[in-house]
C-alpha positions as CSV (number, residue, x, y, z in Angstrom):
1,M,-25.2,-42.7,-30.4
2,K,-25.2,-42.5,-26.6
3,N,-23.2,-45.1,-24.7
4,I,-24.6,-45.3,-21.2
5,K,-22.9,-47.4,-18.6
6,V,-25.2,-48.5,-15.8
7,F,-23.8,-49.3,-12.4
8,G,-25.1,-49.9,-8.9
9,L,-24.5,-48.6,-5.3
10,N,-26.3,-50.9,-2.8
11,L,-25.3,-48.9,0.2
12,D,-27.9,-48.7,2.9
13,P,-26.6,-47.4,6.3
14,D,-30.1,-46.3,7.5
15,E,-29.9,-46.1,11.3
16,R,-33.7,-45.9,11.9
17,E,-35.0,-48.8,14.1
18,E,-37.7,-49.8,11.5
19,S,-35.0,-50.0,8.9
20,I,-32.8,-52.3,11.0
21,V,-35.8,-54.5,11.9
22,N,-36.5,-54.8,8.1
23,K,-32.9,-55.7,7.4
24,L,-32.9,-58.4,10.0
25,S,-36.1,-59.9,8.5
26,N,-34.3,-60.0,5.1
27,L,-31.3,-61.9,6.3
28,D,-30.1,-64.4,3.7
29,L,-33.1,-63.6,1.4
30,D,-32.1,-63.9,-2.2
31,I,-33.6,-60.6,-3.4
32,N,-32.3,-58.8,-6.4
33,D,-31.2,-55.3,-5.7
34,P,-32.4,-52.2,-7.6
35,Y,-29.4,-52.2,-9.9
36,E,-29.9,-55.8,-10.9
37,I,-33.6,-55.4,-11.6
38,V,-33.4,-52.1,-13.4
39,S,-30.3,-52.8,-15.5
40,E,-31.8,-56.1,-16.7
41,K,-34.9,-54.3,-18.1
42,L,-33.3,-51.4,-19.8
43,N,-33.7,-51.7,-23.6
44,D,-31.3,-50.3,-26.2
45,S,-32.7,-48.0,-29.0
46,N,-31.4,-46.7,-32.3
47,E,-29.8,-43.8,-30.3
48,I,-28.9,-45.4,-27.0
49,I,-26.8,-48.4,-25.9
50,F,-27.0,-49.4,-22.2
51,T,-24.1,-51.5,-20.9
52,K,-24.0,-53.0,-17.4
53,A,-20.8,-52.0,-15.6
54,G,-21.3,-53.8,-12.3
55,K,-21.6,-52.5,-8.8
56,V,-19.5,-50.4,-6.4
57,Q,-18.4,-52.9,-3.7
58,V,-20.2,-52.4,-0.4
59,E,-19.3,-54.0,2.9
60,P,-21.8,-56.9,3.4
61,W,-23.3,-55.6,6.6
62,L,-24.3,-52.3,4.9
63,V,-26.4,-53.7,2.1
64,P,-30.3,-54.0,2.4
65,N,-30.3,-57.8,2.6
66,P,-27.2,-58.9,4.6
67,K,-26.1,-62.4,5.3
68,K,-26.6,-64.1,8.7
69,E,-22.9,-64.0,9.4
70,D,-23.1,-60.2,9.4
71,F,-26.0,-60.2,11.9
72,F,-23.8,-59.1,14.8
73,M,-22.8,-55.9,13.0
74,I,-26.3,-54.7,12.3
75,D,-27.5,-52.4,15.1
76,V,-28.1,-48.7,15.8
77,D,-24.7,-48.2,17.5
78,N,-22.7,-49.5,14.6
79,L,-24.7,-47.6,11.9
80,V,-24.5,-44.3,13.8
81,A,-20.7,-44.9,14.2
82,F,-20.4,-45.5,10.5
83,I,-22.3,-42.3,9.6
84,D,-20.6,-40.1,12.1
85,A,-17.2,-41.4,11.0
86,D,-18.0,-40.0,7.5
87,G,-18.5,-43.5,6.1
88,C,-20.9,-42.2,3.4
89,R,-18.2,-39.9,2.2
90,E,-15.9,-42.8,1.8
91,Y,-18.4,-44.5,-0.4
92,A,-19.0,-41.3,-2.4
93,S,-15.2,-41.4,-3.1
94,K,-15.5,-45.0,-4.2
95,V,-18.3,-44.0,-6.6
96,K,-16.1,-41.2,-7.9
97,E,-13.2,-43.5,-8.6
98,F,-15.5,-46.1,-10.1
99,V,-16.9,-43.5,-12.6
100,K,-13.4,-42.3,-13.5
101,E,-11.9,-45.7,-14.0
102,K,-14.8,-47.8,-15.4
103,I,-17.4,-45.4,-16.9
104,L,-15.9,-42.3,-18.5
105,P,-15.8,-41.2,-21.2
106,D,-19.2,-42.9,-21.5
107,I,-22.3,-41.6,-19.7
108,P,-22.8,-42.8,-16.1
109,L,-26.2,-44.0,-14.9
110,M,-26.2,-45.0,-11.2
111,I,-29.1,-47.0,-9.7
112,G,-29.1,-47.6,-6.0
113,V,-30.0,-46.7,-2.4
114,D,-28.2,-44.1,-0.4
115,H,-28.4,-40.7,-2.1
116,S,-25.0,-39.6,-0.8
117,G,-23.4,-41.7,-3.5
118,T,-24.6,-39.1,-6.0
119,G,-21.9,-36.8,-4.6
120,G,-19.2,-39.1,-6.1
121,C,-20.8,-39.1,-9.5
122,I,-21.1,-35.3,-9.5
123,E,-17.5,-34.8,-8.4
124,A,-16.2,-37.1,-11.2
125,L,-18.1,-35.2,-13.8
126,S,-17.3,-31.8,-12.3
127,E,-13.6,-32.7,-12.7
128,K,-14.0,-33.9,-16.2
129,Y,-16.1,-31.0,-17.6
130,G,-15.2,-28.2,-15.1
131,K,-17.6,-27.1,-12.4
132,A,-18.4,-23.9,-14.2
133,N,-19.7,-26.1,-17.1
134,L,-21.9,-28.5,-15.1
135,S,-25.4,-28.0,-13.8
136,V,-27.1,-30.5,-11.4
137,V,-30.8,-30.9,-11.6
138,M,-32.3,-32.9,-8.8
139,L,-35.8,-34.2,-8.2
140,D,-36.3,-34.8,-4.4
141,S,-38.9,-34.5,-1.7
142,H,-36.1,-33.4,0.6
143,F,-33.4,-30.8,0.2
144,D,-30.2,-32.8,0.9
145,G,-28.2,-29.9,2.2
146,I,-29.3,-30.1,5.8
147,I,-26.4,-31.0,8.2
148,P,-27.2,-33.1,11.3
149,T,-26.9,-30.2,13.8
150,Q,-29.7,-28.4,12.0
151,R,-31.8,-31.5,11.5
152,L,-31.5,-32.5,15.2
153,K,-32.6,-29.1,16.4
154,L,-35.9,-29.6,14.5
155,I,-36.3,-33.1,15.9
156,Q,-35.7,-31.9,19.4
157,H,-38.3,-29.1,18.9
158,D,-40.7,-31.7,17.6
159,I,-40.1,-33.9,20.7
160,E,-40.9,-30.9,23.0
161,F,-44.0,-29.6,21.3
162,N,-45.6,-32.4,19.3
163,P,-47.5,-34.8,21.5
164,N,-47.7,-37.2,18.5
165,T,-44.0,-37.1,17.8
166,K,-42.4,-40.3,16.5
167,F,-39.1,-39.4,18.2
168,S,-38.0,-40.2,21.8
169,K,-36.3,-37.7,24.1
170,D,-34.4,-40.6,25.5
171,D,-32.8,-41.5,22.2
172,P,-29.1,-40.6,22.8
173,Y,-28.5,-40.3,19.1
174,L,-30.7,-37.3,18.7
175,Y,-28.1,-35.2,20.5
176,N,-24.4,-34.2,20.0
177,R,-24.0,-35.7,16.5
178,V,-21.2,-34.9,14.1
179,D,-21.9,-32.9,11.0
180,S,-21.2,-35.8,8.6
181,F,-21.5,-36.2,4.9
182,N,-24.6,-38.3,4.4
183,A,-27.8,-38.7,2.4
184,D,-29.4,-35.7,4.2
185,S,-26.4,-33.3,3.9
186,F,-24.1,-34.2,0.9
187,L,-25.2,-31.1,-1.1
188,Y,-23.9,-28.9,1.8
189,F,-20.5,-30.4,1.4
190,L,-20.4,-30.3,-2.4
191,L,-21.1,-26.6,-2.2
192,K,-18.9,-25.8,0.8
193,E,-15.9,-27.6,-0.8
194,K,-16.7,-25.9,-4.1
195,K,-17.2,-29.1,-6.1
196,I,-20.2,-27.4,-7.7
197,L,-21.3,-23.8,-8.1
198,P,-24.5,-22.7,-6.2
199,K,-25.9,-21.1,-9.4
200,N,-25.7,-24.4,-11.2
201,L,-27.7,-26.4,-8.6
202,F,-31.4,-26.9,-9.1
203,V,-33.5,-28.9,-6.7
204,L,-37.2,-29.4,-7.7
205,G,-40.2,-30.7,-5.8
206,V,-39.0,-30.3,-2.2
207,S,-41.5,-30.7,0.6
208,D,-39.3,-29.5,3.5
209,Y,-39.1,-25.9,2.4
210,P,-39.6,-23.7,5.5
211,P,-42.6,-21.4,5.4
212,N,-42.1,-17.6,5.8
213,A,-43.7,-17.8,9.3
214,A,-40.6,-19.7,10.4
215,K,-38.6,-16.5,10.0
216,D,-40.3,-15.0,13.0
217,A,-40.8,-18.1,15.1
218,K,-40.4,-17.7,18.9
219,D,-38.2,-20.8,19.0
220,S,-34.6,-19.9,17.9
221,R,-34.2,-23.4,16.5
222,I,-36.9,-22.8,13.9
223,R,-35.5,-19.4,13.0
224,E,-32.0,-21.0,12.6
225,Y,-33.4,-23.7,10.3
226,F,-35.2,-21.0,8.2
227,E,-32.0,-18.9,7.9
228,F,-29.8,-22.0,7.2
229,Y,-32.2,-23.2,4.4
230,R,-32.8,-19.9,2.8
231,K,-29.1,-19.0,2.7
232,Y,-28.7,-21.5,0.0
233,E,-31.0,-19.4,-2.2
234,D,-29.2,-16.3,-1.2
235,D,-26.0,-17.9,-2.4
236,G,-27.6,-18.7,-5.8
237,V,-29.1,-22.2,-5.4
238,T,-32.5,-22.7,-7.1
239,I,-35.0,-24.5,-4.9
240,L,-38.5,-25.1,-6.2
241,P,-40.8,-26.2,-3.5
242,K,-43.5,-28.8,-4.4
243,N,-46.4,-26.4,-3.5
244,K,-45.0,-23.6,-5.8
245,L,-44.4,-26.1,-8.6
246,K,-48.0,-27.5,-8.4
247,A,-49.5,-24.0,-8.2
248,N,-48.3,-23.1,-11.7
249,F,-46.5,-26.1,-13.2
250,E,-45.4,-24.9,-16.6
251,I,-44.4,-21.4,-15.6
252,A,-42.6,-22.6,-12.5
253,L,-40.6,-25.1,-14.6
254,K,-39.9,-22.5,-17.3
255,K,-38.4,-20.1,-14.8
256,V,-36.1,-22.8,-13.4
257,F,-34.9,-24.2,-16.7
258,E,-34.1,-20.7,-18.1
259,K,-31.5,-20.4,-15.4
260,I,-29.6,-23.4,-16.8
261,K,-26.7,-21.8,-18.7
262,T,-24.1,-24.6,-18.7
263,P,-23.2,-26.9,-21.6
264,Y,-23.6,-30.0,-19.5
265,V,-26.2,-31.3,-17.0
266,Y,-26.4,-34.1,-14.5
267,V,-29.8,-35.3,-13.5
268,S,-30.4,-36.9,-10.1
269,V,-33.8,-38.5,-9.1
270,D,-34.5,-39.4,-5.5
271,I,-37.3,-41.8,-6.0
272,D,-39.1,-40.4,-3.0
273,I,-40.2,-37.5,-5.4
274,G,-43.2,-39.8,-6.0
275,S,-43.6,-40.9,-2.3
276,R,-47.1,-42.2,-1.4
277,Q,-48.5,-40.7,-4.7
278,A,-46.8,-42.5,-7.5
279,L,-45.1,-45.3,-5.5
280,T,-44.3,-46.7,-2.1
281,G,-40.8,-48.2,-2.8
282,A,-38.8,-45.4,-1.5
283,R,-36.7,-45.6,1.7
284,F,-38.3,-42.4,3.1
285,L,-42.1,-41.9,2.8
286,D,-42.5,-39.0,5.2
287,Y,-43.7,-36.6,2.6
288,L,-46.5,-36.8,0.0
289,G,-44.6,-36.6,-3.3
290,L,-45.6,-35.8,-6.9
291,E,-47.9,-37.8,-9.1
292,E,-46.4,-40.0,-11.7
293,S,-47.5,-37.8,-14.6
294,E,-46.0,-34.7,-12.8
295,I,-42.6,-36.4,-12.5
296,Y,-42.7,-37.1,-16.3
297,R,-43.7,-33.5,-17.1
298,I,-40.6,-32.2,-15.3
299,L,-38.3,-34.6,-17.1
300,D,-39.9,-34.0,-20.5
301,G,-39.6,-30.3,-20.0
302,L,-36.0,-30.6,-19.0
303,N,-35.3,-32.9,-22.0
304,K,-36.9,-30.4,-24.4
305,Y,-35.0,-27.5,-22.9
306,T,-31.6,-29.2,-23.1
307,K,-32.2,-30.3,-26.7
308,D,-33.4,-26.9,-27.8
309,R,-30.3,-25.3,-26.4
310,K,-27.9,-28.1,-27.4
311,I,-27.1,-28.8,-23.7
312,E,-25.8,-32.3,-23.1
313,I,-27.0,-34.6,-20.3
314,V,-23.8,-36.3,-19.2
315,G,-25.0,-38.4,-16.4
316,A,-27.9,-39.4,-14.2
317,D,-29.0,-41.5,-11.2
318,V,-32.1,-42.9,-9.6
319,M,-31.5,-43.4,-5.9
320,E,-33.2,-44.2,-2.5
321,I,-35.0,-47.3,-3.8
322,D,-36.1,-49.6,-1.0
323,Q,-35.9,-53.1,-2.5
324,S,-38.0,-54.6,0.3
325,K,-41.0,-52.4,-0.8
326,A,-40.3,-51.8,-4.5
327,G,-42.5,-53.9,-6.8
328,Q,-44.4,-55.5,-3.9
329,K,-48.1,-56.2,-3.9
330,I,-50.3,-53.6,-2.3
331,G,-53.9,-54.8,-2.0
332,K,-54.9,-55.7,-5.5
333,S,-52.2,-53.9,-7.3
334,Y,-48.4,-53.7,-7.3
335,D,-46.0,-50.9,-6.4
336,K,-44.7,-49.2,-9.5
337,T,-41.3,-48.1,-8.3
338,Y,-39.3,-50.1,-10.8
339,D,-41.7,-49.3,-13.7
340,I,-41.4,-45.6,-12.9
341,T,-37.6,-45.8,-12.6
342,L,-37.4,-47.3,-16.1
343,E,-39.7,-44.6,-17.5
344,V,-37.7,-41.9,-15.7
345,I,-34.5,-43.1,-17.3
346,K,-36.2,-43.3,-20.7
347,R,-37.4,-39.7,-20.5
348,I,-34.0,-38.4,-19.2
349,F,-32.1,-39.8,-22.2
350,K,-34.7,-39.9,-25.0
């Protein structure tokens, strides 16, 4: 019997203007958050018992639907200050303590928004099982190991050379930022601080993998990004780009799974893995993700591989859910983010 304790992290420090406008339009709206919706619909089976463990407490101005009394806090300046002051790391630490105090020795299942919280779950399990014994398998349209200085160089290049850029050269926050622990960079810090081993990290389905042509780009910023990204692979991290996965699905997955040698695995799903293909309820929709059936094929393959080799899945999460878009009506149909989240959980733990 598997005892899975479900908990939530409703942290949403997104500094983008459109996100802030969306938050302000949601002031005082009584909208259930992803944890509340998903945990309510999880069904026990003969082999699995789901128990609601509550939520990691988040400052009220940092949730997706804040109250009117927190209106004065919600602006770009404050959100940038929060991120640059390593606020996301503080919440990852809160997640770690929550897991250690309220979840273990049962299996943690986190449902939430900001993906950086995954770092706390991984740290707690790495300490419990030993980092040499824990692999992390992540489904994500982005590789979350890109520090701000690298990301901003790409954005500045886009501003200079893309006439249709969505960025503004006059935005002061696109320059001189701190390399903070956040949803875009937390894997960098987990590896740098040796919380996990590079050979035990597997990131599948990414769409931001730099092409080989970037290696010889005229602009040094593009070359630096290429070298920064590819160094992860040189160090032993396995990154499976979406195009390589789709080109030969079963063989590509088999090659990845055969590298998993640890007795324990943690599975992290950034829901944007299905962005604009399977769903629209992710915070970031900049890349075209995988189809719903493809997401399930990955998880079914992983589940079979772990069972065949008696590898234990000791934790999981589904993150980056945008509650203002998830489950909403689109034309004549409804977004399937929550349905897919429930099916993802079922296939991870079946």
